TORKOL-4160 file (C-alpha; in steps of 0.2 Angstrom, whole numbers, padded with zeros to 4 digits, m for minus):
327
<pt num="1" X="0109" Y="0049" Z="0303"/>
<pt num="2" X="0113" Y="0049" Z="0321"/>
<pt num="3" X="0127" Y="0061" Z="0331"/>
<pt num="4" X="0144" Y="0066" Z="0325"/>
<pt num="5" X="0158" Y="0066" Z="0335"/>
<pt num="6" X="0161" Y="0083" Z="0342"/>
<pt num="7" X="0178" Y="0087" Z="0337"/>
<pt num="8" X="0169" Y="0103" Z="0329"/>
<pt num="9" X="0154" Y="0111" Z="0329"/>
<pt num="10" X="0149" Y="0102" Z="0313"/>
<pt num="11" X="0143" Y="0087" Z="0323"/>
<pt num="12" X="0137" Y="0081" Z="0339"/>
<pt num="13" X="0120" Y="0077" Z="0337"/>
<pt num="14" X="0113" Y="0076" Z="0353"/>
<pt num="15" X="0101" Y="0087" Z="0362"/>
<pt num="16" X="0111" Y="0092" Z="0378"/>
<pt num="17" X="0130" Y="0089" Z="0375"/>
<pt num="18" X="0129" Y="0077" Z="0357"/>
<pt num="19" X="0141" Y="0062" Z="0358"/>
<pt num="20" X="0154" Y="0072" Z="0366"/>
<pt num="21" X="0145" Y="0065" Z="0381"/>
<pt num="22" X="0148" Y="0049" Z="0383"/>
<pt num="23" X="0133" Y="0040" Z="0386"/>
<pt num="24" X="0121" Y="0023" Z="0382"/>
<pt num="25" X="0104" Y="0016" Z="0382"/>
<pt num="26" X="0113" Y="0002" Z="0394"/>
<pt num="27" X="0098" Y="0007" Z="0406"/>
<pt num="28" X="0085" Y="m0005" Z="0407"/>
<pt num="29" X="0072" Y="m0001" Z="0397"/>
<pt num="30" X="0081" Y="0009" Z="0386"/>
<pt num="31" X="0076" Y="0009" Z="0368"/>
<pt num="32" X="0090" Y="m0001" Z="0360"/>
<pt num="33" X="0095" Y="m0008" Z="0374"/>
<pt num="34" X="0088" Y="m0026" Z="0374"/>
<pt num="35" X="0100" Y="m0039" Z="0374"/>
<pt num="36" X="0114" Y="m0026" Z="0369"/>
<pt num="37" X="0121" Y="m0025" Z="0386"/>
<pt num="38" X="0124" Y="m0045" Z="0384"/>
<pt num="39" X="0132" Y="m0045" Z="0364"/>
<pt num="40" X="0149" Y="m0044" Z="0359"/>
<pt num="41" X="0149" Y="m0027" Z="0346"/>
<pt num="42" X="0147" Y="m0033" Z="0328"/>
<pt num="43" X="0158" Y="m0036" Z="0314"/>
<pt num="44" X="0177" Y="m0028" Z="0312"/>
<pt num="45" X="0182" Y="m0011" Z="0311"/>
<pt num="46" X="0184" Y="m0001" Z="0296"/>
<pt num="47" X="0204" Y="m0003" Z="0292"/>
<pt num="48" X="0215" Y="0011" Z="0300"/>
<pt num="49" X="0203" Y="0014" Z="0315"/>
<pt num="50" X="0208" Y="0011" Z="0334"/>
<pt num="51" X="0193" Y="0005" Z="0343"/>
<pt num="52" X="0202" Y="0001" Z="0359"/>
<pt num="53" X="0195" Y="0018" Z="0367"/>
<pt num="54" X="0178" Y="0024" Z="0367"/>
<pt num="55" X="0173" Y="0036" Z="0353"/>
<pt num="56" X="0160" Y="0049" Z="0356"/>
<pt num="57" X="0152" Y="0045" Z="0339"/>
<pt num="58" X="0151" Y="0025" Z="0343"/>
<pt num="59" X="0143" Y="0030" Z="0359"/>
<pt num="60" X="0129" Y="0039" Z="0353"/>
<pt num="61" X="0126" Y="0026" Z="0340"/>
<pt num="62" X="0127" Y="0014" Z="0355"/>
<pt num="63" X="0113" Y="0026" Z="0365"/>
<pt num="64" X="0101" Y="0024" Z="0348"/>
<pt num="65" X="0102" Y="0007" Z="0349"/>
<pt num="66" X="0115" Y="0005" Z="0334"/>
<pt num="67" X="0126" Y="m0009" Z="0329"/>
<pt num="68" X="0142" Y="0000" Z="0326"/>
<pt num="69" X="0149" Y="0002" Z="0342"/>
<pt num="70" X="0163" Y="m0009" Z="0351"/>
<pt num="71" X="0168" Y="m0014" Z="0369"/>
<pt num="72" X="0177" Y="0002" Z="0375"/>
<pt num="73" X="0162" Y="0012" Z="0368"/>
<pt num="74" X="0148" Y="0003" Z="0376"/>
<pt num="75" X="0158" Y="0003" Z="0392"/>
<pt num="76" X="0160" Y="0020" Z="0392"/>
<pt num="77" X="0140" Y="0023" Z="0388"/>
<pt num="78" X="0135" Y="0012" Z="0402"/>
<pt num="79" X="0147" Y="0025" Z="0412"/>
<pt num="80" X="0139" Y="0039" Z="0405"/>
<pt num="81" X="0120" Y="0034" Z="0405"/>
<pt num="82" X="0124" Y="0033" Z="0426"/>
<pt num="83" X="0132" Y="0049" Z="0427"/>
<pt num="84" X="0119" Y="0059" Z="0415"/>
<pt num="85" X="0105" Y="0051" Z="0411"/>
<pt num="86" X="0096" Y="0065" Z="0405"/>
<pt num="87" X="0108" Y="0064" Z="0389"/>
<pt num="88" X="0102" Y="0047" Z="0383"/>
<pt num="89" X="0084" Y="0052" Z="0385"/>
<pt num="90" X="0088" Y="0067" Z="0374"/>
<pt num="91" X="0095" Y="0059" Z="0359"/>
<pt num="92" X="0081" Y="0046" Z="0359"/>
<pt num="93" X="0069" Y="0060" Z="0361"/>
<pt num="94" X="0078" Y="0070" Z="0345"/>
<pt num="95" X="0079" Y="0052" Z="0333"/>
<pt num="96" X="0060" Y="0049" Z="0336"/>
<pt num="97" X="0058" Y="0069" Z="0331"/>
<pt num="98" X="0069" Y="0066" Z="0314"/>
<pt num="99" X="0059" Y="0051" Z="0310"/>
<pt num="100" X="0042" Y="0060" Z="0310"/>
<pt num="101" X="0051" Y="0078" Z="0303"/>
<pt num="102" X="0060" Y="0067" Z="0288"/>
<pt num="103" X="0041" Y="0058" Z="0285"/>
<pt num="104" X="0034" Y="0075" Z="0283"/>
<pt num="105" X="0045" Y="0083" Z="0273"/>
<pt num="106" X="0047" Y="0069" Z="0260"/>
<pt num="107" X="0030" Y="0067" Z="0263"/>
<pt num="108" X="0017" Y="0080" Z="0263"/>
<pt num="109" X="0029" Y="0093" Z="0259"/>
<pt num="110" X="0036" Y="0083" Z="0244"/>
<pt num="111" X="0056" Y="0088" Z="0248"/>
<pt num="112" X="0067" Y="0077" Z="0237"/>
<pt num="113" X="0083" Y="0084" Z="0244"/>
<pt num="114" X="0090" Y="0084" Z="0262"/>
<pt num="115" X="0107" Y="0093" Z="0271"/>
<pt num="116" X="0110" Y="0083" Z="0287"/>
<pt num="117" X="0122" Y="0092" Z="0298"/>
<pt num="118" X="0132" Y="0084" Z="0312"/>
<pt num="119" X="0127" Y="0069" Z="0304"/>
<pt num="120" X="0135" Y="0054" Z="0314"/>
<pt num="121" X="0134" Y="0036" Z="0312"/>
<pt num="122" X="0118" Y="0026" Z="0305"/>
<pt num="123" X="0108" Y="0019" Z="0319"/>
<pt num="124" X="0092" Y="0014" Z="0311"/>
<pt num="125" X="0078" Y="0026" Z="0305"/>
<pt num="126" X="0093" Y="0036" Z="0296"/>
<pt num="127" X="0087" Y="0052" Z="0285"/>
<pt num="128" X="0091" Y="0044" Z="0268"/>
<pt num="129" X="0081" Y="0027" Z="0274"/>
<pt num="130" X="0065" Y="0037" Z="0278"/>
<pt num="131" X="0065" Y="0050" Z="0263"/>
<pt num="132" X="0070" Y="0036" Z="0250"/>
<pt num="133" X="0056" Y="0023" Z="0256"/>
<pt num="134" X="0043" Y="0038" Z="0254"/>
<pt num="135" X="0052" Y="0045" Z="0236"/>
<pt num="136" X="0066" Y="0033" Z="0231"/>
<pt num="137" X="0072" Y="0048" Z="0219"/>
<pt num="138" X="0077" Y="0058" Z="0235"/>
<pt num="139" X="0095" Y="0065" Z="0235"/>
<pt num="140" X="0105" Y="0066" Z="0253"/>
<pt num="141" X="0120" Y="0074" Z="0260"/>
<pt num="142" X="0127" Y="0070" Z="0278"/>
<pt num="143" X="0141" Y="0084" Z="0283"/>
<pt num="144" X="0152" Y="0081" Z="0299"/>
<pt num="145" X="0171" Y="0085" Z="0302"/>
<pt num="146" X="0176" Y="0071" Z="0311"/>
<pt num="147" X="0187" Y="0058" Z="0303"/>
<pt num="148" X="0183" Y="0041" Z="0312"/>
<pt num="149" X="0163" Y="0046" Z="0309"/>
<pt num="150" X="0167" Y="0048" Z="0288"/>
<pt num="151" X="0178" Y="0033" Z="0288"/>
<pt num="152" X="0164" Y="0023" Z="0296"/>
<pt num="153" X="0150" Y="0032" Z="0287"/>
<pt num="154" X="0158" Y="0029" Z="0271"/>
<pt num="155" X="0160" Y="0010" Z="0273"/>
<pt num="156" X="0144" Y="0008" Z="0280"/>
<pt num="157" X="0135" Y="0018" Z="0266"/>
<pt num="158" X="0142" Y="0003" Z="0255"/>
<pt num="159" X="0134" Y="m0011" Z="0263"/>
<pt num="160" X="0118" Y="m0015" Z="0254"/>
<pt num="161" X="0107" Y="m0013" Z="0270"/>
<pt num="162" X="0111" Y="0008" Z="0268"/>
<pt num="163" X="0115" Y="0010" Z="0251"/>
<pt num="164" X="0104" Y="0022" Z="0241"/>
<pt num="165" X="0091" Y="0017" Z="0231"/>
<pt num="166" X="0096" Y="0017" Z="0213"/>
<pt num="167" X="0086" Y="0032" Z="0208"/>
<pt num="168" X="0092" Y="0045" Z="0222"/>
<pt num="169" X="0110" Y="0047" Z="0229"/>
<pt num="170" X="0118" Y="0048" Z="0247"/>
<pt num="171" X="0134" Y="0058" Z="0250"/>
<pt num="172" X="0145" Y="0061" Z="0264"/>
<pt num="173" X="0154" Y="0079" Z="0267"/>
<pt num="174" X="0169" Y="0082" Z="0276"/>
<pt num="175" X="0165" Y="0099" Z="0283"/>
<pt num="176" X="0163" Y="0110" Z="0300"/>
<pt num="177" X="0148" Y="0117" Z="0301"/>
<pt num="178" X="0156" Y="0135" Z="0307"/>
<pt num="179" X="0162" Y="0135" Z="0286"/>
<pt num="180" X="0146" Y="0139" Z="0279"/>
<pt num="181" X="0155" Y="0141" Z="0261"/>
<pt num="182" X="0163" Y="0121" Z="0262"/>
<pt num="183" X="0147" Y="0115" Z="0269"/>
<pt num="184" X="0137" Y="0123" Z="0254"/>
<pt num="185" X="0152" Y="0118" Z="0240"/>
<pt num="186" X="0153" Y="0100" Z="0247"/>
<pt num="187" X="0133" Y="0099" Z="0246"/>
<pt num="188" X="0132" Y="0106" Z="0228"/>
<pt num="189" X="0141" Y="0090" Z="0221"/>
<pt num="190" X="0126" Y="0081" Z="0225"/>
<pt num="191" X="0112" Y="0093" Z="0228"/>
<pt num="192" X="0105" Y="0103" Z="0216"/>
<pt num="193" X="0105" Y="0119" Z="0226"/>
<pt num="194" X="0093" Y="0129" Z="0213"/>
<pt num="195" X="0079" Y="0120" Z="0222"/>
<pt num="196" X="0072" Y="0116" Z="0238"/>
<pt num="197" X="0080" Y="0108" Z="0251"/>
<pt num="198" X="0078" Y="0102" Z="0268"/>
<pt num="199" X="0090" Y="0108" Z="0281"/>
<pt num="200" X="0092" Y="0098" Z="0296"/>
<pt num="201" X="0101" Y="0102" Z="0311"/>
<pt num="202" X="0099" Y="0092" Z="0328"/>
<pt num="203" X="0107" Y="0094" Z="0343"/>
<pt num="204" X="0124" Y="0104" Z="0334"/>
<pt num="205" X="0119" Y="0123" Z="0339"/>
<pt num="206" X="0123" Y="0120" Z="0356"/>
<pt num="207" X="0142" Y="0119" Z="0352"/>
<pt num="208" X="0143" Y="0137" Z="0347"/>
<pt num="209" X="0142" Y="0149" Z="0362"/>
<pt num="210" X="0138" Y="0163" Z="0354"/>
<pt num="211" X="0117" Y="0164" Z="0351"/>
<pt num="212" X="0123" Y="0178" Z="0338"/>
<pt num="213" X="0136" Y="0167" Z="0329"/>
<pt num="214" X="0123" Y="0152" Z="0328"/>
<pt num="215" X="0108" Y="0162" Z="0320"/>
<pt num="216" X="0122" Y="0170" Z="0308"/>
<pt num="217" X="0127" Y="0151" Z="0303"/>
<pt num="218" X="0109" Y="0145" Z="0302"/>
<pt num="219" X="0104" Y="0161" Z="0293"/>
<pt num="220" X="0118" Y="0159" Z="0280"/>
<pt num="221" X="0115" Y="0143" Z="0275"/>
<pt num="222" X="0095" Y="0147" Z="0273"/>
<pt num="223" X="0100" Y="0162" Z="0264"/>
<pt num="224" X="0110" Y="0151" Z="0251"/>
<pt num="225" X="0094" Y="0138" Z="0249"/>
<pt num="226" X="0078" Y="0144" Z="0237"/>
<pt num="227" X="0060" Y="0148" Z="0242"/>
<pt num="228" X="0051" Y="0132" Z="0246"/>
<pt num="229" X="0066" Y="0124" Z="0257"/>
<pt num="230" X="0064" Y="0118" Z="0276"/>
<pt num="231" X="0074" Y="0122" Z="0292"/>
<pt num="232" X="0071" Y="0106" Z="0304"/>
<pt num="233" X="0079" Y="0110" Z="0321"/>
<pt num="234" X="0080" Y="0103" Z="0339"/>
<pt num="235" X="0091" Y="0105" Z="0354"/>
<pt num="236" X="0092" Y="0107" Z="0372"/>
<pt num="237" X="0084" Y="0119" Z="0384"/>
<pt num="238" X="0086" Y="0121" Z="0402"/>
<pt num="239" X="0075" Y="0108" Z="0412"/>
<pt num="240" X="0073" Y="0105" Z="0431"/>
<pt num="241" X="0084" Y="0107" Z="0442"/>
<pt num="242" X="0091" Y="0091" Z="0443"/>
<pt num="243" X="0093" Y="0090" Z="0423"/>
<pt num="244" X="0102" Y="0107" Z="0424"/>
<pt num="245" X="0114" Y="0102" Z="0438"/>
<pt num="246" X="0119" Y="0086" Z="0426"/>
<pt num="247" X="0122" Y="0097" Z="0414"/>
<pt num="248" X="0133" Y="0107" Z="0421"/>
<pt num="249" X="0144" Y="0094" Z="0429"/>
<pt num="250" X="0144" Y="0085" Z="0410"/>
<pt num="251" X="0149" Y="0104" Z="0405"/>
<pt num="252" X="0165" Y="0106" Z="0418"/>
<pt num="253" X="0171" Y="0090" Z="0412"/>
<pt num="254" X="0168" Y="0089" Z="0395"/>
<pt num="255" X="0183" Y="0096" Z="0383"/>
<pt num="256" X="0167" Y="0104" Z="0370"/>
<pt num="257" X="0154" Y="0111" Z="0384"/>
<pt num="258" X="0136" Y="0111" Z="0378"/>
<pt num="259" X="0127" Y="0127" Z="0379"/>
<pt num="260" X="0107" Y="0127" Z="0382"/>
<pt num="261" X="0096" Y="0138" Z="0375"/>
<pt num="262" X="0078" Y="0145" Z="0381"/>
<pt num="263" X="0063" Y="0140" Z="0370"/>
<pt num="264" X="0061" Y="0157" Z="0364"/>
<pt num="265" X="0080" Y="0159" Z="0359"/>
<pt num="266" X="0076" Y="0142" Z="0348"/>
<pt num="267" X="0063" Y="0150" Z="0342"/>
<pt num="268" X="0072" Y="0163" Z="0335"/>
<pt num="269" X="0080" Y="0152" Z="0324"/>
<pt num="270" X="0066" Y="0152" Z="0313"/>
<pt num="271" X="0064" Y="0169" Z="0313"/>
<pt num="272" X="0059" Y="0176" Z="0293"/>
<pt num="273" X="0051" Y="0158" Z="0290"/>
<pt num="274" X="0034" Y="0150" Z="0291"/>
<pt num="275" X="0034" Y="0138" Z="0307"/>
<pt num="276" X="0024" Y="0121" Z="0303"/>
<pt num="277" X="0009" Y="0118" Z="0317"/>
<pt num="278" X="0013" Y="0116" Z="0332"/>
<pt num="279" X="0028" Y="0127" Z="0331"/>
<pt num="280" X="0043" Y="0125" Z="0341"/>
<pt num="281" X="0038" Y="0114" Z="0355"/>
<pt num="282" X="0046" Y="0099" Z="0365"/>
<pt num="283" X="0051" Y="0085" Z="0356"/>
<pt num="284" X="0038" Y="0073" Z="0359"/>
<pt num="285" X="0023" Y="0085" Z="0354"/>
<pt num="286" X="0027" Y="0088" Z="0339"/>
<pt num="287" X="0016" Y="0079" Z="0326"/>
<pt num="288" X="0016" Y="0062" Z="0339"/>
<pt num="289" X="0011" Y="0047" Z="0330"/>
<pt num="290" X="0002" Y="0040" Z="0347"/>
<pt num="291" X="m0012" Y="0051" Z="0354"/>
<pt num="292" X="m0006" Y="0044" Z="0372"/>
<pt num="293" X="0010" Y="0054" Z="0368"/>
<pt num="294" X="0010" Y="0071" Z="0378"/>
<pt num="295" X="0001" Y="0083" Z="0369"/>
<pt num="296" X="m0004" Y="0071" Z="0357"/>
<pt num="297" X="m0013" Y="0076" Z="0340"/>
<pt num="298" X="0000" Y="0087" Z="0336"/>
<pt num="299" X="m0003" Y="0100" Z="0350"/>
<pt num="300" X="0006" Y="0105" Z="0365"/>
<pt num="301" X="0012" Y="0123" Z="0358"/>
<pt num="302" X="0008" Y="0138" Z="0346"/>
<pt num="303" X="0017" Y="0144" Z="0333"/>
<pt num="304" X="0032" Y="0150" Z="0339"/>
<pt num="305" X="0039" Y="0147" Z="0357"/>
<pt num="306" X="0031" Y="0132" Z="0364"/>
<pt num="307" X="0029" Y="0131" Z="0385"/>
<pt num="308" X="0043" Y="0132" Z="0394"/>
<pt num="309" X="0052" Y="0118" Z="0401"/>
<pt num="310" X="0046" Y="0120" Z="0418"/>
<pt num="311" X="0028" Y="0117" Z="0413"/>
<pt num="312" X="0033" Y="0101" Z="0404"/>
<pt num="313" X="0029" Y="0084" Z="0411"/>
<pt num="314" X="0043" Y="0078" Z="0423"/>
<pt num="315" X="0050" Y="0063" Z="0412"/>
<pt num="316" X="0049" Y="0074" Z="0396"/>
<pt num="317" X="0064" Y="0076" Z="0388"/>
<pt num="318" X="0071" Y="0094" Z="0390"/>
<pt num="319" X="0072" Y="0095" Z="0370"/>
<pt num="320" X="0062" Y="0108" Z="0359"/>
<pt num="321" X="0060" Y="0107" Z="0340"/>
<pt num="322" X="0053" Y="0114" Z="0324"/>
<pt num="323" X="0051" Y="0114" Z="0307"/>
<pt num="324" X="0048" Y="0128" Z="0296"/>
<pt num="325" X="0047" Y="0133" Z="0277"/>
<pt num="326" X="0056" Y="0147" Z="0268"/>
<pt num="327" X="0042" Y="0159" Z="0258"/>
């Protein structure tokens, strides 16, 4: 799914700060922006939710061209997009990677179970939509610990447009990424953890400032999954001077700062796993659909850490990603 609220480390998909960065795709030409700024957000809110103030996950939904945001979220998103434009770019790059990665995992890799941590709100191109379109019997668990996200998501998953296929299953687990036991126990109600699972972690690990702790959490999750499972991960890396300055300004103001890691540090999360080509690379270079994408044709980086962000095109998001298989 999209991004959760960053009330804990369980969520906040958003490469350089997650939805705790209030921003949106209201900038001209941004995907999902067409007509969005001129229309009223659709539909009444789920019962019990106060939508008079912006909520992080709904703003992220607005960024990605979703429909589950309200006037306050849109206003906050447009302001944040002016202040921190790199965040919206990173969010869209991560979402595009998610689509391609799930397509690969449900297709050639033949994975039929997914655990998506830090899932957030639906915004089009959700994990279960992509996977079940390829294999209708796929089972998906989304994990998050933001109460507002859980209310939104459970209501949305009951709608015909987002409901699971009859032969598959989709569920939401209320769990924090740091509580590995709770994540696994909740997932086991829907998934068979004796069979391969694709673990998806997009834009969540930057909320854990200690690199060793972040690696430990990822290792514990992968250790609990059987051989043949996969890890798909994307996260922000230090970019150009303006991006780094913008990120620092965001961290100074945000209630939950987001910690960027070098490409080689991100590559270390895949230690002990078999990386899928092209390795750990900027998101647009991971098995791109179009040949004119930078690094098109699946190139752009060798297995392991790709070229540093300083060598990337200036308009390329400072977000790296990778997919690896547990042997």
